[in-house]
GULUMVO-932832 format. One record per residue: x, z, y of N, C-alpha, C in turn; residue number from 1. Coordinates in steps of 0.001 Angstrom, whole numbers, plus 500000, padded with zeros to 6 digits. Each point is the difference from the previous one (the first is absolute). Layout:
! residues N
[[X Z Y] [X Z Y] [X Z Y] NUM];
...
***
This chain:
! residues 163
[[707466 724423 863310] [500451 500702 498304] [500320 501678 500810] 1];
[[500505 500130 501094] [500110 501565 500552] [498877 500430 500602] 2];
[[499979 501044 499637] [498966 501105 500969] [499730 499307 501850] 3];
[[499186 500366 500578] [500189 499349 501257] [500895 501160 500763] 4];
[[499922 501108 499880] [501218 500785 500928] [501500 499643 499841] 5];
[[500130 499858 498675] [501606 499442 499536] [500221 498574 500798] 6];
[[499004 499100 499985] [500090 498884 500689] [500124 500105 501235] 7];
[[499310 500632 501053] [500103 500755 501083] [501557 500484 500360] 8];
[[500439 500773 498957] [501226 500658 500100] [501027 498932 499902] 9];
[[499783 499410 499394] [501207 499044 499516] [500103 499292 501229] 10];
[[498744 499410 500326] [500648 498797 501279] [500216 500703 501126] 11];
[[500284 501598 500185] [499825 500443 500965] [501926 500300 499958] 12];
[[500414 500314 498881] [501058 499918 499693] [501076 498762 500189] 13];
[[499283 498660 499745] [500786 498973 500020] [500093 499530 501898] 14];
[[498883 500058 500185] [499869 499608 501631] [501015 501238 500721] 15];
[[500193 501140 499484] [501173 501018 500786] [500869 499789 499750] 16];
[[500498 499247 498755] [501440 499844 499563] [500301 498165 500760] 17];
[[499127 499456 500360] [500354 498744 500230] [500336 500418 501525] 18];
[[498917 500508 500985] [500371 500628 501352] [501037 500342 500133] 19];
[[500528 500958 499215] [501246 500573 500204] [501352 499436 499538] 20];
[[499859 499061 498994] [501120 498860 499640] [500376 500934 498859] 21];
[[499496 500659 499016] [500231 501073 499168] [499970 499425 498512] 22];
[[500776 499545 499179] [499557 499730 498263] [500089 501360 499618] 23];
[[498898 499934 499021] [499862 500871 498969] [500259 499638 498381] 24];
[[500225 501130 499587] [500071 499750 498859] [499241 501166 498944] 25];
[[499677 500111 498847] [499475 501063 499015] [500996 499945 499000] 26];
[[499859 501483 499742] [500398 500316 498507] [499255 500931 499482] 27];
[[499714 499682 498787] [498322 500394 499453] [500283 500352 498585] 28];
[[499175 500842 499241] [500606 500661 498465] [498321 499577 499789] 29];
[[499351 501264 499971] [498967 500230 499345] [498232 499047 500697] 30];
[[500585 499012 500827] [498888 499237 500675] [500596 498798 499419] 31];
[[500638 499393 499517] [500582 499001 499589] [500303 499264 501376] 32];
[[499269 498953 500378] [500320 499123 501144] [499218 499960 501083] 33];
[[499174 501050 500039] [498583 500080 500513] [500031 499786 501256] 34];
[[501051 500744 500802] [500301 500062 501318] [500403 498890 500651] 35];
[[501115 499553 499134] [500190 498382 500725] [498915 498975 499495] 36];
[[499148 500305 498975] [499005 499091 499700] [498681 499959 501292] 37];
[[499745 501221 500666] [498985 500366 501345] [500814 499095 500929] 38];
[[501265 500500 500062] [500824 499233 501393] [499855 498531 500017] 39];
[[500183 499404 498538] [499986 498520 499827] [498804 499311 500245] 40];
[[498791 500738 499882] [498655 499690 500050] [499782 499578 501363] 41];
[[500866 500606 501173] [499523 499570 501382] [501031 498891 500095] 42];
[[498929 499208 500859] [500675 498447 500182] [501291 500117 500965] 43];
[[500903 499494 500186] [501170 500165 500638] [500702 501172 499834] 44];
[[499891 500505 499032] [500799 501478 499324] [501562 499516 499971] 45];
[[500303 498509 499687] [501651 499992 499597] [500623 499935 500862] 46];
[[499346 500253 501270] [500807 500210 501101] [500203 501689 500291] 47];
[[499298 500891 499248] [500423 501387 499996] [500778 500524 498615] 48];
[[499276 499375 499004] [501023 500461 498490] [501046 499372 499628] 49];
[[500953 500691 499767] [501151 499124 499629] [500026 500296 498401] 50];
[[499636 501056 499203] [499623 499896 498605] [499554 501211 499424] 51];
[[499370 500135 498753] [499754 500913 499447] [500756 500411 498353] 52];
[[500348 501430 499933] [500870 500154 498754] [498695 501065 499340] 53];
[[499821 499181 498787] [499049 500940 499146] [501366 500476 498632] 54];
[[500450 501120 500636] [500414 500956 499159] [499616 501000 499353] 55];
[[499143 499482 499004] [499309 500814 498884] [500934 500979 499117] 56];
[[501010 499438 499341] [500820 501059 499394] [501348 500313 500247] 57];
[[500354 500829 499633] [501096 500807 500831] [501214 499254 500003] 58];
[[500490 498843 499077] [500736 499169 500096] [500017 499123 501221] 59];
[[498386 499633 500132] [500096 499116 501079] [500165 500831 501376] 60];
[[499456 501102 500207] [500706 500678 501084] [501106 499864 500304] 61];
[[501006 500603 498888] [501275 499950 500364] [500662 498459 500524] 62];
[[499930 499051 498797] [500478 498727 500168] [499383 499037 501017] 63];
[[498822 500131 500354] [499572 499301 501096] [500405 500723 501715] 64];
[[499859 501344 500140] [499643 500666 501401] [501207 500473 499744] 65];
[[500893 500600 499252] [501072 500719 499894] [499552 501488 500217] 66];
[[498895 500558 499160] [499638 501530 499793] [500921 500665 499204] 67];
[[501013 500734 500305] [500820 500566 498854] [499389 500601 498883] 68];
[[500492 499379 498662] [499275 500923 498821] [500152 501048 499840] 69];
[[501261 500826 500721] [500037 501547 499830] [498876 500620 500707] 70];
[[499418 499276 501264] [499105 500520 500999] [498629 499559 499013] 71];
[[499723 499587 499298] [498692 500094 499151] [500214 500588 498941] 72];
[[501152 500377 499527] [500027 500867 498803] [499904 501459 500733] 73];
[[500257 500240 500959] [500119 501308 500752] [498603 500362 500390] 74];
[[499388 499132 500388] [498855 499972 501110] [498510 499738 499022] 75];
[[500337 499018 499064] [498910 498930 499402] [499599 498977 501139] 76];
[[499654 499168 499305] [499635 498454 500947] [498948 500291 500791] 77];
[[498807 501164 499753] [498998 500515 501018] [500869 501203 500929] 78];
[[500247 499728 500776] [500833 501088 501106] [500412 499470 501149] 79];
[[499948 500912 500696] [500584 499352 501603] [500924 499683 499932] 80];
[[501073 500324 499480] [501434 499541 499972] [499735 498311 499621] 81];
[[499456 499940 498921] [499897 498646 499734] [499467 499494 501250] 82];
[[498474 499928 500100] [499312 499373 500866] [501028 499578 501709] 83];
[[500720 501002 500081] [500808 499510 501224] [501080 499087 499628] 84];
[[500569 499892 498715] [501197 499678 499504] [499249 498294 499809] 85];
[[498917 499985 499523] [499521 498372 499862] [499461 499405 501171] 86];
[[499565 500618 501517] [499939 499828 501036] [501120 499304 500633] 87];
[[500933 500964 499984] [501328 499772 500414] [500814 498853 499213] 88];
[[499688 500102 498982] [500621 498688 498798] [499421 498792 500307] 89];
[[498598 500038 500412] [499024 498675 500410] [500762 499334 501336] 90];
[[500242 501079 501154] [500572 499290 500706] [501323 499488 500281] 91];
[[500966 500379 499127] [501484 500096 499375] [500109 498407 499582] 92];
[[498834 499737 499190] [500152 498823 499020] [498874 499283 500241] 93];
[[499754 499607 501400] [499194 498898 500475] [500595 499898 501624] 94];
[[499094 498969 500261] [500286 499640 501506] [498909 500562 501267] 95];
[[499171 501248 499193] [499053 500594 500501] [500609 501111 500944] 96];
[[499346 500631 501446] [500712 501030 500391] [498694 501428 499729] 97];
[[499013 499546 499330] [499277 501131 499358] [499572 500139 498917] 98];
[[499779 500572 499073] [499554 500025 498764] [498964 501334 499738] 99];
[[499351 499896 499044] [499265 500965 499518] [499932 499960 498558] 100];
[[500059 501393 499264] [500366 500077 498479] [498654 501064 499792] 101];
[[499820 499745 498515] [498652 500814 499298] [500853 500406 498810] 102];
[[500068 501072 499554] [499886 500358 498535] [499166 501026 499322] 103];
[[499255 499877 499268] [499351 501028 499526] [499074 499523 498633] 104];
[[499155 501066 499629] [499542 500084 498762] [498518 499645 500102] 105];
[[499852 498655 499834] [498296 499286 499877] [499226 500906 498890] 106];
[[500543 500173 498826] [499109 500052 499032] [499371 498971 498845] 107];
[[499371 500458 499235] [499588 501310 499447] [500980 500832 499917] 108];
[[500706 499718 499121] [500946 500360 499555] [501176 500475 500611] 109];
[[501401 500609 499689] [501061 500192 500583] [500283 501157 501113] 110];
[[498800 500795 500001] [500270 500896 500947] [500195 501480 499101] 111];
[[500431 500943 500709] [500309 501293 499604] [499695 501077 500976] 112];
[[500166 501249 499628] [499752 501199 500720] [500549 500287 501332] 113];
[[501401 499367 500207] [500517 499914 501165] [499784 498781 500749] 114];
[[499836 498885 499336] [499944 498534 500727] [498302 499106 499258] 115];
[[499175 500931 500643] [498708 499361 499049] [499370 498466 500386] 116];
[[499224 499704 499438] [499134 498518 500080] [499834 499850 501496] 117];
[[500209 499204 500923] [499583 499926 501553] [501365 500639 500989] 118];
[[500962 500275 499605] [500907 500090 500745] [500844 498929 500433] 119];
[[500212 499697 501085] [500665 498898 500434] [500896 500513 501548] 120];
[[501176 499618 499618] [500792 500349 501045] [499877 498467 500881] 121];
[[500550 500152 501352] [499998 498730 500717] [501243 500402 500984] 122];
[[500624 498705 500456] [500883 500152 500722] [500261 498839 501286] 123];
[[500268 499775 501209] [500207 499244 500816] [501310 499969 500557] 124];
[[500874 498728 500152] [501668 500139 500574] [499799 498789 500971] 125];
[[500586 500370 501235] [500189 499165 500809] [501576 500638 500681] 126];
[[500397 498885 500840] [501113 500761 501005] [499772 501360 500623] 127];
[[499051 500480 500107] [499905 501728 500681] [499896 500767 498785] 128];
[[500229 499293 498586] [500087 501203 498883] [498872 499973 499096] 129];
[[499967 500869 499021] [499170 500125 499007] [498859 501018 499915] 130];
[[498539 499673 500056] [499099 501064 499882] [499555 500106 498776] 131];
[[499360 500578 499351] [499538 500653 498953] [498209 500524 499936] 132];
[[499497 499618 499084] [498560 500686 499838] [499409 499991 498471] 133];
[[499497 501064 499878] [499632 500571 498526] [498669 499665 499919] 134];
[[499131 499526 499103] [498888 500287 499841] [499530 500553 498584] 135];
[[498928 500469 500103] [499302 500566 498293] [498736 499493 500061] 136];
[[499737 498746 499689] [498616 499561 499680] [499044 500567 499555] 137];
[[500697 500530 498631] [498927 500514 498613] [499851 498652 499265] 138];
[[499429 500514 499185] [499822 498793 498846] [498720 499251 500186] 139];
[[500263 499128 500761] [498881 499418 500460] [499544 498567 499543] 140];
[[501027 499696 499022] [500114 499151 499150] [501001 498811 500775] 141];
[[500633 499281 498906] [501133 499212 500036] [499921 499243 501423] 142];
[[498864 499017 500169] [499848 498911 501155] [499641 500809 501214] 143];
[[499414 501275 500075] [499919 500786 500981] [500974 500436 500860] 144];
[[501068 500335 499006] [501176 500777 500289] [500707 499111 500721] 145];
[[500117 498895 499108] [500920 498433 500829] [499455 499985 501344] 146];
[[498593 499766 500079] [499513 499202 501179] [500062 501170 501355] 147];
[[499904 501103 499229] [500281 501395 501224] [501595 499690 500572] 148];
[[500851 499932 498989] [501521 499752 500543] [500195 498907 500809] 149];
[[499357 498755 499798] [500250 498985 500429] [499518 500311 501902] 150];
[[498693 500865 500098] [499812 500423 501396] [501174 500773 500327] 151];
[[499808 501096 499388] [501588 500586 500636] [501108 499142 500550] 152];
[[500731 499145 498790] [501193 499146 500303] [499705 499457 501522] 153];
[[498976 499091 499796] [499459 499354 501399] [499931 501051 501088] 154];
[[499701 500998 500058] [499794 500833 500863] [501426 500822 500513] 155];
[[500878 499808 499261] [501497 500447 500122] [500734 498515 500721] 156];
[[499571 499301 499654] [500788 498609 500748] [499134 500204 501473] 157];
[[498763 499847 500280] [499753 499953 501279] [500412 501347 500834] 158];
[[500124 501115 499436] [500716 501061 500741] [501519 499283 500775] 159];
[[500628 499580 498923] [501458 499797 500292] [499873 498716 500647] 160];
[[498821 499091 500117] [499914 498904 501145] [499759 500774 501262] 161];
[[499619 501332 499924] [499519 500347 501162] [499034 499672 500314] 162];
[[498927 499965 499234] [498407 499496 500048] [499015 501226 499811] 163];
***
């Protein structure tokens, strides 16, 4: 179902999570549930993944994981502050100790001069704090942007797990 490199990344994340005893959560928008899907494709992933939040709408971001509506209004859903709040909210509203978030514009529409198709913000949050990454993948097509985003998100999890 997933490209081989994503399968390997997901296996590494699950293994590292289990080795360290760290439960994971995901909070995603433009990728739907694909990150959690990649993780749950790994046998034994129930020992690593607590839950995945698909917060596609702004209301879901606020209602499910506590992203302040005022933050979304001030910065837009596709922004560093919202990505950070999503990751922090996922940890706060789950049993996970580490969460990754994704919010972006996968296209083909929805982009603007300031926020073009292919702009994706990521964050990872755990007890040591929150890190952010921004990628501008370009207008590669919806599926390619979503898969590239999964790769980045899994990489962020591995980094935070010390791998």
